[in-house]
Structures are given as C-alpha cells and as structure tokens.
N, C-alpha and C positions, 0 to 999 in steps of 0.2 A: 270398391263396390259396396262395402259395408259403411265406411265412414263418410264418403262423399254425399250420399243422400241425406244423412243426418246433418252434415255441415250446411247443406242447402236449406234445410228446415230452420236451423239456427239463424242463417243469414236472412231468411224471409221474415222472421219474427223479431228482428232487431228494431228498437224504437225508431231509429232514423230511416229505416227501410220501409217504404210505403207498402202496406199489406194489400196488394192488388192481385186478384185471381189470375190475371193474364201473365204476370211475372211468375207466379207459382206454377201455372200450367206450362210455361216455357221451360222452367227448370225440371219439372217432372217429365215432360216429353223428352227433353234433352238427355236426362239421365237414362231413361228407358232406351232411347235410340243409341246412345253411347254403349250401353250394355249389349244390345243386339249386334252392333258392329264389331265390338271387341271379341265376343264369343264366336259369332258366325265367321268372322274374318280370320280366326286362328291366331289372334294376337296374344293369347294366353300361353303360348309355347314357352315363353320365358318365365312362366309362373314359378318354377322351382327356385330361380334366383331371387325373385321377389319374396317368396315364402321364407327362404332362408334368411334374407335380410331382415324382414319383419320379425321372424321368430327369434333372431339373435338379439334384436334391440328391444323388443316389446314382450318377449316370453309368450308368443302366440304360435300355435301350430295349426296349419291349414291342411285341408285335404281336397285335392282336385283330381278327379278322374272323369271318364266319359259321362258318368251319371251326374256328377256335379255340373258339368258343362250343359247337360240337358236341362237341368233345373234352372240354371242361370239364363239360358236362352228362352225358355218358356216364360220365366218371370219378366224378362224384357219385353217379349211380344205381348203378353197379356196386359202388363202395366201401360204400355204404349196405347193399346186399344182402349183401355179404361179411361185414360186421360183424354183421348179424342172425343169419346162419347160424353165424358163428364163435363165438357165445355158447354154442352147443350142440355144437360140433364137437370141442372139446378137453377132455380129462379133467383135465389139470393146470392149476391157477390160474396158475402161473408161465408155462406155455406160452401160455395164453390172454392173459396180460398182454403177453408179447412180440409176439404176433400183432397186437394192436391198435396197439401202438407202430409196428410195421412197416407196417401199413396207413396210418397217419398219414404216415409218411415217403414211402410210395408215392404218396399223394395229392399231396404237395408236389412230388415229382419229375414226376409226370404233368402237373400244372398248369404247372410250369415249362417242360416240353416243349411244351405247347400255346401258351404265351405268349411264348416267346423269338423274337427276330428275328435271331439270330446262329447260324451253322452250328456253330461250335465249342461254344457253350453248349448247342445242341441235342444234340450228342454227349455232353456231360457229363450231361445229364438222362437220356438213354437209358441210359447206363452206370449211373446211380444206380438206375434201375428194374431193371436187370439184376442188380445186387448184391443189392438187396432181394428180388427174386424168387427168387434162388438160396437165400437164407436161408429164405424162406417155404416153398419146396418141401421142404426138408429139416428143417422145424421139428419134426416128430415123431421124427426120428432113426431112422426105420425103414430097413431095408436097401434096399427098392425106392425109397423116397423119396431116399435118398442117391445111388443109382444114377441116378435121373432128374435130380437136381440137378447131378450131375457131367456128364452128357451135355449138359444145358442150358448150363452155364457154359463147357464146351469149345467148343461150337458158337458161342455168342455171343461168345466171346473172339476166334475167327477173324473174325467180323463186325466186331468192334471194330477189329482191325488194318486191315481193308480200309477201313472208314469213316474212320478217322483218317488213313490214307495218302491217301485222296481229298481230305480237308480240307487236308492239307499241300500237295498239288499245286495245288488251287484258290487257296490263299492265296499260294503262290509266284508264280502267274501274275497274279492280280488285286490282290494286296497287301492284301486285306481278307477278313474272315469274315462281314461283315454281309450279310444276305439282299439288301437293296436295292442295296448297292454291287456285289456279284457280279452281280446281275441286270442292272444298268445297264451293267456292263462287257461282259457276254456279248451284250447286245442291240445294242451299238454297231456297226452296219453288218455284223454277223455276224463281226466280227473282235475282236481284243483290243487294237487299236491305241490306244484311248482309255480304257484302264482307269486305275486310280489310279496304279499304278506306271509311271513313264516309261521305266525301263530294264528291258526284259523279258528273262528268262533264255533264251528261245528265239526262233526266228523265228516269224512269224505262222502259217505253215503247220504248224510243229511245235506251236505252242500249241494249234491246233485238234485235232491228233491226241492230244496229251497230255490235253486236256480231255475228249475222248471216252473215253479210258482211265479218267480220274477218275470220269466218270459211270458207267462200267461197274462200277467198284469200289463206288460208292454203291449201285447197284442190287443187286449180289450181297450186300453187307452187309445191306441192308434186307430182302432176301428171306429171309436167314437169321434175322434178328430177328423177322420176321413168320411164320416157320414155313412158308414156301412151298416147294412141290416144285421142285427135288429136294433142298432143304435142310430137310426136314420131319422128319428122323429123330428129333429130340429131343422133338417135340411130344407124341406119345402117351405116352412114358415120363414126361415131366414132368407133364402133365395127369393121367395115370392114377394116378401114385404120390403126388401131392401131396394134402394135406388138401382136402376138397371146396370150402371157401370160397376156398382159394388157387387151385384150378383155375378157379373162377368168375372170380376177379380176373385171372388170366392170360388166359383166353379172351375175357373181355368188355372188358378195358381195356389191359393191359400190352402184349401182342404186337401188338394193333391200333394202339395209339398209337405204339409204338416202330418198327414196321415200315411200316404202311399210311399213317398220317398223315404220317410223315416222307417217305415216297415221294411223296405228293401235293405236299408243299412243294417238294421238290427237282425233280420232273418238271414240275409245272405252275406253280410260282411262281419258282424260282430259275433253272433251266436253260430255255432256249427249247425248247418241245416239238417233236420231230422225228418224222416218220413211222416211221423205223427204230426209235426208242425205243418207240413205240406198238406196233409189230408184235412186238417182243421181249416186252413186257409181256403182250400178248394171248396169245402162245404159252404163256408160263409160266402165265398165269391159266387157260387151257384145260386144260393138263396137270394143274394142281392140282385143278381141279374134278373131273376124271375119276378121277385116282389117289386123291384123298381119299375120293370116294364109294365106289369099289370096295373100298378098305381098310376103310371103316366097315362095309360089309356083312359082313365076315368077323370082326368083333369080338364077343366074348362078355361083355365087361365094359363097362358103360354109359359110364363116364368115358373109356375109350379110344375107344369109338365116337363120342362127342361130340368128342373131340380130332381125329379124322380128319374128322369132319363140319365142324369149324372150318376145317381146311385146305381142304376143298372149297368152303365158302361164301366164304372169303377170295378164292378164285379168281374168283368173280363180281365182287367189288369191283375186282380187277385188270382185268377186262374193261371195266368202266366207265371206269377211269382210262386204259386203253390206247386208247380211241377217240380221245382228244384233243379231244373236243367238250364244249361246255357241258352238253348233255343227258346225255352219258355220265358226266361228273363228278358231276352232280346225282344220277344213279342210284347211283353208287358210294358217295357220302356217305349217301344214303338207306338203302342196304343195309348200310353200316357201322353205322348206328344200329340197324336191325332185327336184324342179326346179333348185336350186343352184348347187347341186351336178351333176345333169344330164347335165346342160349347161357346167359345168367344164369338164365333161367327153367328151362331143362333141367338145369343143374347144381344148382339148388335142388331139382328133382325127385329127382335122384340123392341129395342129402343127406336128403331125406324118406324115400326107400327104405332108405338106410343106417340111419336113425334108428329106423324101425319094424320092418324085416325083419332088419337086421343086415348087409346087403351090397347091392350093386347089380349082381350078376352076372346078366346077362340070361338065361342058360341055366338058372339055378336058381331064378328068381323063381316060375315056374310059376303065374301067375295070382294070386299072393298080393296083388299090388297092387290087385286088384279090391275089396279091403276098405278102400281108401284113396280115396274118391270125389273129394276135392279135388285130390290129387296126380294122379289119373287124368285129370280134366278139364283141368287146366293143362298136363299133359304132352301131351295130344292136341292142344290148341290150339297150343302152341309148336312141336310137331313138324310139324303141317300148315302152319303159317306158314313154317317153315324150308324145307319142300318146295315152297313156292310155290302153295299151294291158295287160290283166291279164296274170299271177298273179304278175306282177312287181309292185313296190311301187307307180309308177305314176298312175296306174289304181286306187289304193285304195284312194289316196288323192283326185282324181277327183270324185270318187264315193261318198266320204263323202260330198264334196261340193254340188254335185247334189242332194243327199238325204236331205241336209240342206235346199237347195232352195225349194225342193218339200214340205217338212214339213212346211216351212214358207209361203207356198202358192204362191211362185213365179214360176208357172208352165212353163210359156213362157221361162224364163231365163234358167231353168233346161233343157228344150228341146234343146235350142240353144247350151248349153254347151256340150251336148252329140253329137249333129250333127257336131259341129265344130271339135271334135276329129277325125272325118273322114277326114277333110281337113288336119289336122296334119299328120295323117297316110299317106295321099296321097303324100305330099311333102317329108316326111321322106323316104318312100319307093322308090320314084323317085331318091333320092340321093343314096340310098343303091344300086339300080340297076346299075346306071351309074358308081359308084365307085368300086363296089366289085363283081358284077354278070355278067357284060359284058365280052366277050372274048377279052383280050388285043390284040392290033395290033402285028403282027408278028415281025415288026422291032422296037418294043418298047424297050427302054434300060432296063438293068437289075435293078430290084427294090428289095431292101432289107427292112426288117422290121425296124421301128424306134427304137431308143435306149430305154433302160428300164426307164431312167429318164423321157422321154416324155410319155411313155405308162403307167407308174405306176399310175398316177391319174385316168386315164380311167379304168384301171383294178380294182383299189380299190373301186371307186364309183359304178362300175357295180356290184361288189360283194355286196356292201351295198344295192343297189336297189333290187337285187335278194333276199337277206336275209330278208329285211324288208317286201317284198312282200309275201314271204313264211311264215313268222312269224307274219303276220298281226293280227291274233287273240290275240297274246300277246301284240302287239302295241295298239290294241283297249282297252284292259284291263288296261294298264298302262298310256296311253297318252290321248286317245280320250274320254273315259268315265269320268275321273276326270277333264274334261276341265274347270269346274266351278272354279277350283283352279288356273287356269293359270293367270288370272288377278284379 
C-alpha cells in the first residue's frame, strides 16, 4: 500500500511508457479500488505475518489497528472519488496526467502515515502530503490557486517547525522516536527515570516541564495542519481556489489524516492523556465549531462555504477526542468517517454544478440546480446528514459525541455542540433553497444533469450515510460498544 502507488508513478514516467492520462487514471482508480476491497473485505487479517516478514528483512515496523484501518479505508474512498471527478475537471491532458500521478503519491503518503509506528516517520509522511497538496492546489496555475497554495505552504511550514522541534525534544529525553518506546518511557511511574537513555539531559522535574512544552508544540502544529481555529486562515483559500477534485482530497483525507489522526495517535496513544490536555482540546474544538459555522453562513461561493463547514465539523471530532473517554473517541472516529464521505459528496455536488452551470456561486445559481435531480437529491441528503438530521449517519455520530460529553460531565460543551447544529442546518438549507428550490429565470440556458462519473461519488456516499443511519443498532453492537479494543 505504500510502495505500489510509488511503483505505478515510476512506471508511468518511464521514457518508453506513453504518458497518457487514461493510463494514469486507470492505475490510480485501480489502486484506490484495490485498497477499498482489501480493507473493507478484511483481507488484512494476515497483516501480522506480513509486518513480521517485512520488519525482519527491511528493518521496518508497522502499526495496524482499527484506527489505521479507518484511515486506509477513507483514503481509498476519497482517492477513488477524486480520480472519477478528475477525469472531467481538467482541460489539458498534461495537467490531467500530472494530477493522477500526484494522487498516487498522495495515496502512498497517506497510507504510510496510517501504518507507521515511529513519530519521525509520521512527520515525514505528513510533510510528503503537504508538498503534494501544495502542488495539487496550484495545478491549474491560476492566480487564486497560487495564492491559496502559498498561504497553505506558509502556514504548514510553521506547523512543520513546531512538530519537528517537538520530536527533537522527545527524542532528546527518551532516546527514541518509536511510539511504543516513548509511550513506555512516559508511562513509567509518571516520570522519565526509566526511559531508554540512562543519562538524562535534565532533572526529572525539568523533564516533565519540557515534555509538556513539547506536547504543546505538537498540538499547535497539528491544529495548523488540520485547519483548526485559530489557525484556519488558509483553509477557505486553499479549498476554494483549488480544482474541485483537489478540494475533495484535501477536505476528505489530507487535512484529517495529517491533523486529526496524528492528534489521536499523540494524545491517546503516545502521551498519557491528562485532563488539562482534554480541556484545551475541548475549548479549541468548541471555538472551531462556532466560528466555522458562522463563517460558512456568510459565504457566497459553495467551495468556500464547504471549507468553513469542514472547520466546524472538525471541531466535533475534537470534542470527542477531548473527552478522554472510550465513548468519546468512538464518536470522534465515527464522525471522522462521516465527515470525510459527506464532504466528498458535497464537493462532488460542487463539481456537478460547475460542470452543468459553469460555476458554483451560491448567489448566482438562482434555482438552476432544480434541473439536476440527482445532484439535488444527493446534495440534500449530504447536507442534512452534515447538519445532524435523523436518521442519517451524521446524526448518530454527533449524538454519540454529545452523550460522551454529557457522561464525562462537560455539560456546557455538549449544549454548544447541539445548538451549533442549528447553525449548520441554517447555512445548508440556505444553499439548498438558492440552488434547487427557487424558480429558475425564464431566460436561463438549458441545464442538463452532470455525468455519471461526477455524480457517482455523491450517490455512493449518500447511500452509505442512509444505510449506516438506518442500521445504526448494528453499528452500535459491532463498532461503538467494543471501542475499548480500538486502541
């Protein structure tokens, strides 16, 4: 899953191999589909044998648990969707060929991020996704795209310095960058006395203070990577100016894996969870929910609205993580999955509107989307699920997070989480009304439904959110209740 996409890119760019976008798209779609089948089909049950074999011969150590499987599945689903839409999104064959090459590299980096068990290697894969995303945002070489890419790379470079500094501090104290070695050292009687390194650079008390500082650097760096308030300034410009399949990839996979997944690993797997950490994450998550929702309400362009909506919905994931409980973590991971597929569906709707109408400016659609019944239906379902309307899956993941907050005694945060869903419903309904329920102007041009390639991701993900919502009792019994086995 890490080396195969890179091999495909190498193969596509050999001198004797014609650089055709159709071949590149075939390999990218095939890789994404292969990943979906392997993960969803449970074919990684023999992973321990594979990991031991590779680890013995290549000195690599992998980590695979339920969280890793979730990231692998989401990466496959989002990459498959981006490839389908990408076939129609670019006018130049050369640009299209580059796009599919970069998607393959992105798949490899995201898979490596999900499977690594070393914090420095985690940093390398995060930076690989950052560089690839920077190129993808500016792929069309338009002024707005170049500006969005520049803001993205400046902000994420700051995050890189913070993250790398934190790794250096942790390695200086523990003598290792392995997840398990750091975890074992930090868990030993609450001190660092029995870590790998026998000669510590600081006193025990100083080590504790320095480690708290390192954790703070980790948190700020990952908040920037994840586009969390107050470090969300780059999100709307990057998502809004990038080609739509790139926006889909960023919102559904890249920022969530680089920011949120890494946060789960560091806060719940490596560092011992402390109440102070949880409170900080809860506060940041709550601010992100409210600020993102209010900002989304004022947007006139669909992709910018979805960008701020992504900031808001990521805040819900942070609330689940911040509870520090198994139920809260389960809700966070459940909402992680829901948010990824719903944002992919909504960005597919944006691509459909751009394909049929020529733009996705909310204030200028004026009901022309009513002539696109498939796009209208999938957009309504995805919007209502994002807003937490029952019985769709988005309602259940939010409900699990709210219950976890209430049971943990965080009553204020649970109330804000519920009330903020009303804001989400408000801007989603506003978009639906302007796009699909107004009477189109009499002199409006003839509008046709978008092609199946563009609509397929939205159709598939809406069916998923409906089925999960209706079958939630089964989901509870198989996923939510045995959450203690997740990590």
